[in-house]
ROZATOR-639620 format. One line per field, with one value per residue (C-alpha): x, y, z negated; residue number from 1; residue in one letter. Coordinates in nm, 3 decimals, always signed. Layout:
% ROZATOR-639620
px (X, ...);
py (Y, ...);
pz (Z, ...);
n (NUM, ...);
res (A, ...);
//
This chain:
% ROZATOR-639620
px (+1.221, +1.479, +1.720, +1.932, +1.998, +2.359, +2.290, +2.146, +2.424, +2.673, +2.482, +2.535, +2.916, +2.955, +2.770, +2.978, +3.306, +3.158, +3.029, +3.438, +3.511, +3.320, +3.417, +3.780, +3.676, +3.460, +3.204, +2.847, +2.548, +2.239, +2.150, +1.942, +2.231, +2.464, +2.185, +2.237, +2.607, +2.574, +2.363, +2.546, +2.919, +2.706, +2.621, +2.977, +3.046, +2.690, +2.547, +2.241, +1.980, +2.139, +2.206, +1.807, +1.808, +1.529, +1.274, +1.412, +1.168, +0.768, +0.689, +0.610, +0.421, +0.701, +0.785, +0.833, +1.211, +1.171, +0.938, +1.197, +1.533, +1.362, +1.292, +1.635, +1.808, +1.589, +1.692, +2.090, +2.072, +1.921, +1.945, +1.882, +1.538, +1.457, +1.376, +1.260, +1.116, +0.881, +0.587, +0.489, +0.484, +0.256, +0.085, +0.401, +0.636, +0.744, +0.857, +0.555, +0.791, +0.698, +0.906, +0.860, +0.969, +1.093, +1.377, +1.567, +1.735, +1.429, +1.353, +1.041, +0.687, +0.548, +0.231, +0.177, +0.011, -0.031, -0.077, -0.133, -0.156, -0.235, -0.504, -0.649, -0.435, -0.555, -0.503, -0.097, -0.154, -0.242, +0.091, +0.284, +0.141, +0.275, +0.590, +0.642, +0.601, +0.880, +1.076, +1.006, +0.995, +1.317, +1.522, +1.352, +1.429, +1.652, +1.571, +1.169, +1.026, +0.727, +0.841, +1.127, +0.851, +0.669, +0.960, +1.086, +0.747, +0.565, +0.641, +0.496, +0.434, +0.373, +0.327, +0.339, +0.200, +0.026, -0.112, +0.280, +0.239, +0.000, +0.233, +0.305, +0.012, -0.207, +0.013, -0.134, -0.515, -0.610, -0.905, -0.759, -0.831, -0.788, -0.444, -0.381, -0.456, -0.532, -0.879, -1.055, -1.349, -1.405, -1.392, -1.152, -0.927, -0.699, -0.599, -0.595, -0.533, -0.813, -0.789, -0.898, -0.647, -0.618, -0.821, -0.802, -0.478, -0.584, -0.401, -0.723, -0.912, -1.254, -1.598, -1.920, -2.201, -2.595, -2.780, -3.115, -3.359, -3.439, -3.176, -2.827, -2.634, -2.260, -2.161, -1.806, -1.440, -1.253, -1.036, -0.944, -1.015, -0.692, -0.758, -0.940, -1.283, -1.504, -1.555, -1.373, -1.182, -1.349, -1.078, -0.845, -0.541, -0.656, -0.799, -0.900, -1.034, -0.802, -1.000, -1.330, -1.134, -1.049, -1.214, -1.457, -1.844, -1.669, -1.949, -2.252, -2.512, -2.398, -2.400, -2.030, -1.829, -1.927, -1.932, -1.839, -1.482, -1.562, -1.675, -1.447, -1.519, -1.474, -1.401, -1.243, -1.297, -1.271, -1.176, -0.787, -0.783, -0.498, -0.113, -0.184, -0.413, -0.285, +0.032, -0.202, -0.329, -0.063, +0.140, -0.168, -0.187, +0.161, +0.124, -0.144, -0.228, -0.393, -0.496, -0.489, -0.515, -0.584, -0.543, -0.750, -0.834, -1.164, -1.301, -1.234, -1.376, -1.257, -1.435, -1.481, -1.673, -1.893, -1.887, -2.096, -2.397, -2.600, -2.566, -2.324, -2.021, -2.019, -1.795, -1.955, -1.899, -1.529, -1.470, -1.653, -1.459, -1.159, -1.290, -1.374, -1.062, -0.906, -1.171, -1.102, -0.706, -0.741, -1.086, -1.257, -1.615, -1.634, -1.862, -1.940, -1.849, -2.188, -2.395, -2.184, -2.043, -2.217, -2.225, -1.931, -1.831, -1.484, -1.328, -0.957, -1.106, -1.373, -1.167, -0.934, -1.171, -1.390, -1.155, -0.826, -1.019, -0.792, -0.961, -0.914, -1.016, -0.987, -0.865, -0.964, -0.788, -0.806, -1.069, -1.119, -1.504, -1.432, -1.185, -1.410, -1.466, -1.778, -1.785, -2.085, -2.057, -2.187, -2.550, -2.790, -2.775, -2.432, -2.163, -1.757, -1.652, -1.289, -1.013, -1.008, -0.625, -0.682, -0.996, -0.824, -0.449, -0.373, -0.115, +0.252, +0.298, +0.059, +0.163, +0.368, +0.042, -0.207, +0.033, +0.096, -0.255, -0.315, +0.053, -0.138, -0.313, +0.013, +0.091, -0.296, -0.322, +0.060, +0.024, -0.337, -0.135, +0.083, -0.113, -0.320, -0.073, -0.146, -0.548, -0.785, -1.163, -1.394, -1.707, -1.989, -2.020, -2.323, -2.418, -2.609, -2.879, -3.000, -3.072, -2.846, -2.947, -2.667, -2.374, -2.476, -2.270, -2.375, -2.136, -2.042, -1.922, -1.708, -1.629, -1.286, -1.138, -0.825, -0.825, -0.450, -0.214, -0.039, -0.157, -0.171, -0.143, -0.343, -0.532, -0.932, -1.054, -1.400, -1.576, -1.890, -1.888, -1.546, -1.459, -1.276, -1.426, -1.216, -0.947, -0.792, -0.475, -0.611, -0.452, -0.662, -0.490, -0.508, -0.888, -1.044, -1.265, -1.310, -1.561, -1.366, -1.619, -1.593, -1.776, -1.910, -1.929, -2.137, -2.095, -1.967, -2.150, -2.429, -2.766, -2.805, -2.776, -2.404, -2.246, -2.076, -1.799, -1.521, -1.180, -0.872, -0.510, -0.401, -0.084, +0.237, +0.236, -0.163, -0.298, -0.693, -0.787, -1.118, -1.304, -1.037, -1.344, -1.716, -2.029, -2.281, -2.544, -2.674, -2.704, -2.924, -2.737, -3.105, -3.215, -3.208, -3.585, -3.647, -3.663, -3.840, -3.642, -3.904, -3.728, -3.959, -3.950, -4.327, -4.593, -4.510, -4.125, -4.266, -4.480, -4.277, -4.035, -4.318, -4.384, -4.074, -4.017, -3.795, -3.714, -3.332, -3.221, -3.217, -3.600, -3.560, -3.241, -3.299, -3.506, -3.209, -3.088, -2.802, -2.685, -2.644, -2.849, -3.215, -3.499, -3.574, -3.658, -3.320, -3.436, -3.786, -3.618, -3.377, -3.732, -3.864, -3.632, -3.662, -4.035, -4.187, -3.889, -3.785, -3.447, -3.375);
py (+1.952, +1.755, +1.907, +1.876, +1.518, +1.420, +1.347, +1.725, +1.866, +1.664, +1.806, +2.186, +2.036, +1.979, +2.249, +2.526, +2.300, +2.387, +2.723, +2.793, +2.604, +2.825, +3.141, +3.048, +3.005, +3.327, +3.168, +3.278, +3.049, +3.074, +2.908, +2.636, +2.555, +2.531, +2.339, +2.050, +2.071, +1.994, +1.738, +1.545, +1.604, +1.477, +1.155, +1.064, +1.108, +1.121, +0.801, +0.677, +0.830, +1.159, +1.102, +1.218, +1.604, +1.719, +1.869, +1.782, +1.989, +2.046, +1.799, +1.539, +1.420, +1.390, +1.077, +1.054, +1.057, +1.349, +1.550, +1.496, +1.535, +1.852, +1.975, +1.866, +2.070, +2.342, +2.345, +2.270, +2.544, +2.819, +2.771, +3.103, +3.141, +2.721, +2.448, +2.112, +1.872, +1.596, +1.585, +1.235, +0.879, +0.728, +0.421, +0.269, +0.442, +0.701, +1.004, +1.332, +1.615, +2.036, +2.288, +2.623, +2.966, +3.202, +3.479, +3.306, +3.593, +3.787, +3.656, +3.893, +3.692, +3.666, +3.565, +3.182, +3.038, +2.710, +2.528, +2.146, +1.929, +1.575, +1.453, +1.225, +0.975, +1.056, +1.411, +1.451, +1.799, +1.896, +1.822, +1.984, +2.330, +2.377, +2.186, +2.459, +2.758, +2.598, +2.593, +2.952, +3.124, +2.991, +3.077, +3.405, +3.530, +3.845, +3.936, +3.944, +4.182, +4.035, +3.693, +3.854, +4.072, +3.722, +3.525, +3.811, +3.876, +3.574, +3.195, +3.004, +2.626, +2.370, +2.004, +1.928, +1.589, +1.444, +1.102, +0.975, +0.603, +0.646, +0.820, +0.524, +0.287, +0.556, +0.419, +0.071, +0.168, +0.528, +0.542, +0.531, +0.809, +0.686, +0.612, +0.276, +0.151, -0.224, -0.327, -0.631, -0.512, -0.883, -1.056, -1.356, -1.302, -1.103, -0.733, -0.557, -0.852, -0.781, -0.451, -0.283, -0.421, -0.302, -0.578, -0.489, -0.350, +0.012, +0.181, +0.265, +0.134, +0.145, +0.067, -0.062, +0.095, +0.081, +0.376, +0.415, +0.732, +0.717, +0.472, +0.452, +0.115, +0.100, -0.262, -0.304, -0.240, -0.375, -0.653, -1.019, -1.258, -1.169, -1.402, -1.699, -1.630, -1.596, -1.180, -0.911, -0.623, -0.618, -0.563, -0.247, -0.122, +0.062, +0.269, +0.559, +0.909, +1.138, +1.439, +1.266, +1.182, +1.504, +1.561, +1.817, +1.695, +1.357, +1.129, +1.386, +1.302, +1.377, +1.312, +1.236, +1.079, +0.686, +0.446, +0.142, +0.061, -0.026, +0.343, +0.579, +0.836, +0.598, +0.801, +0.558, +0.360, +0.746, +1.100, +1.123, +0.738, +0.775, +0.897, +1.099, +1.338, +1.269, +1.456, +1.753, +1.746, +1.778, +2.061, +2.280, +2.251, +2.357, +2.659, +2.962, +2.958, +3.231, +3.127, +2.810, +2.651, +2.306, +2.192, +1.930, +1.879, +1.699, +2.074, +2.419, +2.592, +2.818, +2.645, +2.806, +2.637, +2.510, +2.181, +1.940, +2.160, +2.427, +2.679, +2.967, +2.997, +3.288, +3.481, +3.391, +3.781, +3.728, +3.391, +3.521, +3.822, +3.564, +3.356, +3.601, +3.777, +3.454, +3.403, +3.731, +3.649, +3.268, +3.300, +3.020, +3.036, +3.014, +2.958, +2.743, +2.388, +2.230, +2.459, +2.489, +2.113, +1.839, +1.848, +1.616, +1.535, +1.498, +1.786, +1.927, +2.305, +2.209, +2.109, +2.413, +2.625, +2.495, +2.361, +2.613, +2.957, +2.940, +3.065, +2.758, +2.711, +2.471, +2.518, +2.244, +2.378, +2.163, +1.963, +1.834, +1.714, +1.647, +1.413, +1.124, +0.864, +0.605, +0.327, +0.084, -0.251, -0.608, -0.561, -0.264, +0.058, -0.034, +0.148, +0.147, +0.462, +0.579, +0.889, +0.949, +1.075, +1.325, +1.461, +1.517, +1.657, +1.824, +1.662, +1.630, +1.927, +2.141, +2.100, +2.465, +2.644, +2.475, +2.582, +2.939, +3.003, +2.935, +3.048, +3.389, +3.207, +3.206, +3.574, +3.704, +3.468, +3.538, +3.908, +3.927, +3.764, +3.971, +4.291, +4.196, +4.046, +4.382, +4.433, +4.535, +4.653, +4.840, +4.647, +4.757, +5.071, +5.058, +5.361, +5.274, +5.567, +5.745, +6.041, +6.135, +6.442, +6.761, +6.694, +6.361, +5.991, +5.710, +5.439, +5.335, +4.967, +4.942, +4.588, +4.580, +4.264, +4.152, +4.001, +3.986, +3.700, +3.866, +3.955, +4.337, +4.640, +4.942, +5.273, +5.275, +5.641, +5.740, +6.096, +6.244, +6.438, +6.492, +6.571, +6.308, +6.152, +5.880, +5.671, +5.329, +5.085, +4.748, +4.438, +4.179, +3.847, +3.728, +3.642, +3.707, +4.037, +4.234, +4.481, +4.833, +5.034, +5.390, +5.650, +5.974, +6.242, +6.509, +6.796, +7.095, +6.914, +7.142, +7.041, +6.862, +6.574, +6.389, +6.099, +5.834, +5.718, +5.462, +5.473, +5.215, +5.388, +5.209, +4.956, +4.989, +4.811, +4.817, +4.882, +4.812, +5.111, +5.174, +4.951, +5.128, +5.373, +5.239, +5.522, +5.377, +5.527, +5.940, +6.020, +6.366, +6.571, +6.701, +6.880, +6.623, +6.502, +6.486, +6.126, +6.107, +6.393, +6.617, +6.952, +6.971, +6.809, +6.764, +6.521, +6.262, +6.211, +6.203, +5.930, +5.732, +5.719, +5.622, +5.306, +5.168, +5.281, +5.008, +4.815, +4.801, +5.051, +4.817, +4.844, +5.217, +5.316, +5.696, +5.706, +5.626, +5.977, +5.960, +5.585, +5.404, +5.098, +5.152, +5.361, +5.503, +5.797, +6.005, +6.004, +6.123, +6.376, +6.517, +6.535, +6.711, +6.997, +7.097, +7.002, +7.250, +7.359, +7.340, +7.354, +7.625);
pz (-6.056, -5.857, -5.691, -5.407, -5.280, -5.245, -4.810, -4.805, -5.008, -4.764, -4.458, -4.603, -4.628, -4.282, -4.146, -4.354, -4.171, -3.818, -3.890, -4.021, -3.692, -3.456, -3.627, -3.510, -3.156, -3.157, -2.996, -3.077, -3.115, -3.251, -3.585, -3.424, -3.145, -3.465, -3.687, -3.329, -3.345, -3.715, -3.670, -3.375, -3.623, -3.915, -3.672, -3.672, -4.026, -4.304, -4.426, -4.214, -4.475, -4.322, -3.984, -3.892, -3.707, -3.955, -3.744, -3.426, -3.222, -3.257, -2.956, -3.162, -3.446, -3.719, -3.974, -4.339, -4.312, -4.071, -4.300, -4.613, -4.440, -4.300, -4.658, -4.825, -4.521, -4.582, -4.982, -4.889, -4.626, -4.789, -5.201, -5.310, -5.150, -5.104, -5.379, -5.310, -5.600, -5.583, -5.786, -5.784, -5.625, -5.369, -5.424, -5.227, -5.437, -5.180, -5.318, -5.266, -5.207, -5.263, -5.165, -5.314, -5.143, -5.333, -5.397, -5.714, -5.821, -5.843, -6.196, -6.245, -6.282, -5.954, -5.815, -5.667, -5.401, -5.299, -5.006, -4.917, -4.559, -4.497, -4.744, -4.422, -4.260, -3.875, -3.935, -3.870, -3.709, -4.099, -4.199, -3.867, -4.011, -4.314, -4.247, -3.964, -4.159, -4.421, -4.166, -4.006, -4.353, -4.477, -4.164, -4.082, -4.447, -4.418, -4.070, -4.075, -4.287, -4.355, -4.477, -4.669, -4.872, -4.898, -5.035, -5.272, -5.407, -5.480, -5.532, -5.221, -5.303, -5.010, -5.020, -4.609, -4.680, -4.944, -4.804, -4.703, -4.725, -4.419, -4.187, -4.051, -4.092, -3.875, -3.585, -3.615, -3.692, -3.561, -3.753, -4.087, -4.321, -4.652, -4.878, -4.886, -5.258, -5.201, -5.201, -5.136, -4.932, -4.787, -5.136, -5.008, -5.278, -4.976, -4.968, -4.624, -4.423, -4.139, -3.991, -3.664, -3.362, -3.048, -2.908, -2.485, -2.477, -2.334, -2.621, -2.860, -3.108, -3.055, -3.245, -3.105, -3.186, -3.057, -2.937, -2.790, -2.813, -3.186, -3.330, -3.400, -3.581, -3.655, -3.498, -3.550, -3.455, -3.195, -3.344, -3.411, -3.674, -3.829, -4.168, -3.985, -4.212, -3.905, -3.985, -3.763, -3.881, -4.224, -4.474, -4.382, -4.535, -4.859, -4.983, -5.133, -4.962, -5.180, -5.091, -5.248, -5.565, -5.726, -6.101, -6.050, -5.971, -5.867, -5.876, -5.757, -5.549, -5.158, -4.835, -4.866, -5.154, -5.132, -5.410, -5.191, -5.091, -4.721, -4.681, -4.528, -4.791, -5.102, -5.385, -5.589, -5.926, -6.105, -6.072, -5.993, -6.024, -5.737, -5.799, -5.482, -5.615, -5.961, -5.846, -5.694, -6.015, -6.209, -6.025, -6.014, -6.408, -6.432, -6.227, -6.216, -5.839, -5.774, -5.387, -5.246, -4.876, -4.753, -4.415, -4.241, -3.848, -3.691, -3.670, -3.638, -3.938, -4.284, -4.557, -4.924, -5.238, -5.314, -5.118, -5.320, -5.363, -5.130, -5.424, -5.383, -5.649, -5.892, -5.670, -5.375, -5.189, -5.273, -5.119, -4.810, -4.803, -4.763, -4.500, -4.304, -4.339, -4.207, -3.958, -3.782, -3.747, -3.634, -3.428, -3.598, -3.760, -4.174, -4.437, -4.758, -4.744, -4.886, -4.647, -4.332, -4.331, -4.552, -4.896, -5.057, -5.425, -5.554, -5.325, -5.377, -5.335, -5.583, -5.838, -5.763, -5.784, -6.067, -6.318, -6.247, -6.156, -5.818, -5.504, -5.311, -4.951, -4.677, -4.294, -4.047, -3.766, -3.464, -3.289, -2.960, -2.895, -2.534, -2.623, -2.741, -2.480, -2.416, -2.167, -2.212, -2.421, -2.377, -2.441, -2.316, -2.523, -2.652, -2.650, -2.710, -2.890, -2.854, -2.887, -3.236, -3.260, -2.990, -3.107, -3.427, -3.288, -2.994, -2.729, -2.859, -2.640, -2.807, -3.164, -3.146, -2.972, -3.275, -3.540, -3.459, -3.416, -3.814, -3.935, -4.012, -4.289, -4.497, -4.448, -4.520, -4.842, -4.955, -4.872, -5.079, -5.406, -5.369, -5.359, -5.673, -5.933, -6.130, -6.112, -6.411, -6.360, -6.541, -6.502, -6.732, -6.941, -7.187, -7.422, -7.708, -7.639, -7.375, -7.586, -7.884, -8.111, -8.111, -8.333, -8.414, -8.260, -8.038, -7.893, -7.574, -7.494, -7.200, -7.087, -6.872, -6.661, -6.618, -6.226, -6.206, -6.297, -6.578, -6.917, -6.934, -7.184, -7.058, -7.155, -7.112, -7.141, -7.144, -7.043, -7.068, -6.725, -6.692, -7.092, -7.237, -7.576, -7.634, -7.566, -7.634, -7.524, -7.502, -7.409, -7.155, -7.063, -6.721, -6.618, -6.900, -7.027, -7.314, -7.437, -7.576, -7.812, -7.829, -8.092, -7.877, -8.122, -7.968, -8.222, -8.001, -7.665, -7.539, -7.457, -7.116, -6.960, -6.939, -6.684, -6.875, -6.680, -6.799, -6.654, -6.654, -6.613, -6.329, -6.395, -6.255, -5.890, -5.883, -5.543, -5.576, -5.818, -5.695, -5.909, -6.227, -6.253, -6.371, -6.410, -6.572, -6.742, -6.856, -7.216, -7.332, -7.576, -7.732, -8.044, -8.334, -8.367, -7.986, -7.931, -7.611, -7.419, -7.371, -7.524, -7.811, -8.141, -8.239, -8.330, -8.010, -8.181, -8.538, -8.369, -8.236, -8.535, -8.727, -8.504, -8.570, -8.925, -9.092, -8.803, -8.702, -8.437, -8.141, -8.178, -8.056, -8.062, -8.007, -8.279, -8.472, -8.490, -8.788, -8.599, -8.930, -8.771, -8.923, -8.843, -9.192, -9.377, -9.321, -8.922, -9.049, -9.221, -8.980, -8.737, -8.998, -9.040, -8.635, -8.587, -8.411, -8.211, -7.850, -7.676, -7.520);
n (1, 2, 3, 4, 5, 6, 7, 8, 9, 10, 11, 12, 13, 14, 15, 16, 17, 18, 19, 20, 21, 22, 23, 24, 25, 26, 27, 28, 29, 30, 31, 32, 33, 34, 35, 36, 37, 38, 39, 40, 41, 42, 43, 44, 45, 46, 47, 48, 49, 50, 51, 52, 53, 54, 55, 56, 57, 58, 59, 60, 61, 62, 63, 64, 65, 66, 67, 68, 69, 70, 71, 72, 73, 74, 75, 76, 77, 78, 79, 80, 81, 82, 83, 84, 85, 86, 87, 88, 89, 90, 91, 92, 93, 94, 95, 96, 97, 98, 99, 100, 101, 102, 103, 104, 105, 106, 107, 108, 109, 110, 111, 112, 113, 114, 115, 116, 117, 118, 119, 120, 121, 122, 123, 124, 125, 126, 127, 128, 129, 130, 131, 132, 133, 134, 135, 136, 137, 138, 139, 140, 141, 142, 143, 144, 145, 146, 147, 148, 149, 150, 151, 152, 153, 154, 155, 156, 157, 158, 159, 160, 161, 162, 163, 164, 165, 166, 167, 168, 169, 170, 171, 172, 173, 174, 175, 176, 177, 178, 179, 180, 181, 182, 183, 184, 185, 186, 187, 188, 189, 190, 191, 192, 193, 194, 195, 196, 197, 198, 199, 200, 201, 202, 203, 204, 205, 206, 207, 208, 209, 210, 211, 212, 213, 214, 215, 216, 217, 218, 219, 220, 221, 222, 223, 224, 225, 226, 227, 228, 229, 230, 231, 232, 233, 234, 235, 236, 237, 238, 239, 240, 241, 242, 243, 244, 245, 246, 247, 248, 249, 250, 251, 252, 253, 254, 255, 256, 257, 258, 259, 260, 261, 262, 263, 264, 265, 266, 267, 268, 269, 270, 271, 272, 273, 274, 275, 276, 277, 278, 279, 280, 281, 282, 283, 284, 285, 286, 287, 288, 289, 290, 291, 292, 293, 294, 295, 296, 297, 298, 299, 300, 301, 302, 303, 304, 305, 306, 307, 308, 309, 310, 311, 312, 313, 314, 315, 316, 317, 318, 319, 320, 321, 322, 323, 324, 325, 326, 327, 328, 329, 330, 331, 332, 333, 334, 335, 336, 337, 338, 339, 340, 341, 342, 343, 344, 345, 346, 347, 348, 349, 350, 351, 352, 353, 354, 355, 356, 357, 358, 359, 360, 361, 362, 363, 364, 365, 366, 367, 368, 369, 370, 371, 372, 373, 374, 375, 376, 377, 378, 379, 380, 381, 382, 383, 384, 385, 386, 387, 388, 389, 390, 391, 392, 393, 394, 395, 396, 397, 398, 399, 400, 401, 402, 403, 404, 405, 406, 407, 408, 409, 410, 411, 412, 413, 414, 415, 416, 417, 418, 419, 420, 421, 422, 423, 424, 425, 426, 427, 428, 429, 430, 431, 432, 433, 434, 435, 436, 437, 438, 439, 440, 441, 442, 443, 444, 445, 446, 447, 448, 449, 450, 451, 452, 453, 454, 455, 456, 457, 458, 459, 460, 461, 462, 463, 464, 465, 466, 467, 468, 469, 470, 471, 472, 473, 474, 475, 476, 477, 478, 479, 480, 481, 482, 483, 484, 485, 486, 487, 488, 489, 490, 491, 492, 493, 494, 495, 496, 497, 498, 499, 500, 501, 502, 503, 504, 505, 506, 507, 508, 509, 510, 511, 512, 513, 514, 515, 516, 517, 518, 519, 520, 521, 522, 523, 524, 525, 526, 527, 528, 529, 530, 531, 532, 533, 534, 535, 536, 537, 538, 539, 540, 541, 542, 543, 544, 545, 546, 547, 548, 549, 550, 551, 552, 553, 554, 555, 556, 557, 558, 559, 560, 561, 562, 563, 564, 565, 566, 567, 568, 569, 570, 571, 572, 573, 574, 575, 576, 577, 578, 579, 580, 581, 582, 583, 584);
res (M, E, R, K, T, E, S, G, I, M, L, A, L, L, F, I, S, L, L, S, L, I, S, K, T, G, I, A, Y, D, S, W, T, I, F, K, M, A, A, Q, F, D, E, V, T, A, P, V, E, A, Q, T, M, P, W, G, D, W, N, H, Y, H, N, Y, S, E, I, V, N, T, L, F, Y, L, D, A, T, Y, P, T, I, V, D, V, F, S, V, G, K, S, W, Q, N, R, D, I, Y, C, I, R, L, T, N, E, T, N, T, Q, P, K, P, K, V, F, F, V, G, Y, H, H, A, R, E, P, I, S, A, E, L, P, L, Y, F, A, V, E, A, S, S, D, Y, G, T, N, A, T, V, T, Q, M, I, D, S, S, E, I, Y, I, V, P, A, L, N, V, D, T, I, D, V, V, K, Q, N, E, W, Q, R, K, N, V, H, P, F, N, E, D, G, D, G, L, L, D, E, D, P, P, D, D, E, D, G, D, G, Y, I, E, D, L, F, F, L, N, E, T, Y, Y, D, F, I, R, W, E, G, M, D, D, D, S, D, G, L, L, N, E, D, W, A, G, G, V, D, L, N, R, N, Y, G, Y, Q, W, N, A, T, C, D, S, G, S, S, D, P, R, A, E, D, Y, R, G, Q, A, P, F, S, E, P, E, T, Q, A, I, R, D, L, A, L, Q, H, N, F, K, Y, A, I, S, F, H, S, G, A, E, I, I, L, Y, P, W, G, Y, T, S, T, P, T, P, H, N, S, L, L, R, E, I, A, G, N, L, S, S, L, V, N, A, P, Y, G, Q, S, G, V, G, M, Y, T, S, S, G, L, W, D, D, W, M, Y, G, N, R, S, T, F, A, L, T, C, E, I, Y, A, N, Y, S, A, W, Q, Y, E, P, G, P, E, P, D, T, W, W, E, K, G, I, T, Q, A, F, N, P, E, P, S, D, I, E, T, V, V, Q, R, W, L, P, V, F, T, Y, I, T, D, R, A, I, R, E, P, H, D, V, R, V, V, D, T, T, P, S, K, T, I, V, G, Q, G, Y, K, L, R, V, N, V, T, V, T, N, D, G, V, F, N, E, T, F, D, V, T, I, Y, A, N, E, T, S, I, G, S, Q, T, V, T, V, T, S, G, N, S, T, V, V, S, F, V, W, N, T, L, G, F, A, Y, G, N, Y, T, I, R, A, Y, A, E, P, L, L, G, E, I, D, T, I, D, N, N, C, T, D, G, I, V, R, V, A, M, P, G, N, V, N, G, D, K, D, V, D, G, K, D, I, S, I, I, A, K, Y, F, G, K, P, A, S, F, Y, P, N, A, D, I, N, D, D, G, D, I, D, G, K, D, I, S, I, A, A, K, N, F, G, K, T, E, P);
//
């Protein structure tokens, strides 16, 4: 991890000096006013890179320098709860920074959650939300009970902006979606030399399309022939769609995820071909994130895997529960990505879930469909379309309103992870027989799962009705299951039906204990030789044993009276001793 920069340390020292000066005057200031004074003081003495006020206000979209300066300001100001480090480099060699929020004095293992913004260039609001949360959480620690609990009891990793090279590029081309990996789309040997332009100078870049009642056809982008090859706007800056470049179902046949470098959803030359997605991959491989959220815009919806297919995941009910709870908090619809939107290959959340067993969701946080504007084109049934920036992002004056609406996502996801670090579950209880002769044995297999984030050692007890018939101590690693085998000796148990129940002793700190119990199956303790459960030992029982005579017990477990694994003469002999008798 990279630690504090010189500019960050200098700013912290200046900040401390200013606090000392203020203490001498006896004047009280809030933290924001103090920081603004520090920034003004810093302008006089600090080097150029430290002069920019970190976040300034939330009425503008922050550039790369502002985002970085903000992160390092938090790093220097709150050193016991904030750590900032680079997770990798972009195509243009910019650092992609991650901020980790956790109480570093608490060294006990804590659950980890992950949030990432700004996969797509034209979605800057998706960077403002995680940046805003990082600032609010850092500054509210110690005064806000919820935030304090989150930072004390978890590790929160945030990459506010992934597609860092395009923060400035999108200002020249508001349609930019991909990263800046250079491609020679028009085959002229030059790279990225002919992007769309604001041809008419109205502040928008427009696209021209044909549309009648039955047919739609894209014609061209607004612009000029920048490379004098007779073609218009055929070689944009970059790039690869980062959210089609992850290594799970990267080349699946889907609605979105193109092999054509000219396509807006170009998936790249190979899975993880891009340094930006490699940075996320490497971070995820280093940490066991229980939950993760990626932020996008262009719609208002909460999506969960799978996105490459309409088939549900094995954890569909759980993912749907999480999405539904988030939906209630932010008042947005939710659904499976491959059903509610369209199928897409190489998605971030599919890879996080499919390869890292992380419950990953995508939050599309803003859309303004009325922002699209249309005006007649040069030919009949042709139209100019513009307004994508406003369709995907709120006006700067509304940034804070939008991000505050979605802040509960951070609280809910982190709180859920905190409540679930210790969580074991009894999945199944399976007796080897449904009828057992009194005084003889049967086996009961109990499947237990560790749904938590830590390896756990705990006791599992099995009951017949309310009588304990065995207990074992087991160790189960995080995310895995094990089968615990018990032997029930029925000596001393009266004839009758017994309900078999398994119970996992709750762990220290475990909250969800309802599923620590599992009742599954009824076993009848019967007179030895009564293998059909009708209370009589008679010809019917002998007939059943004879039918499976010489075969393994698996063919008819109840007929293996002595539980030695075989249906043989010993079982016939036991039944013969009680032949003609009836249970009282």
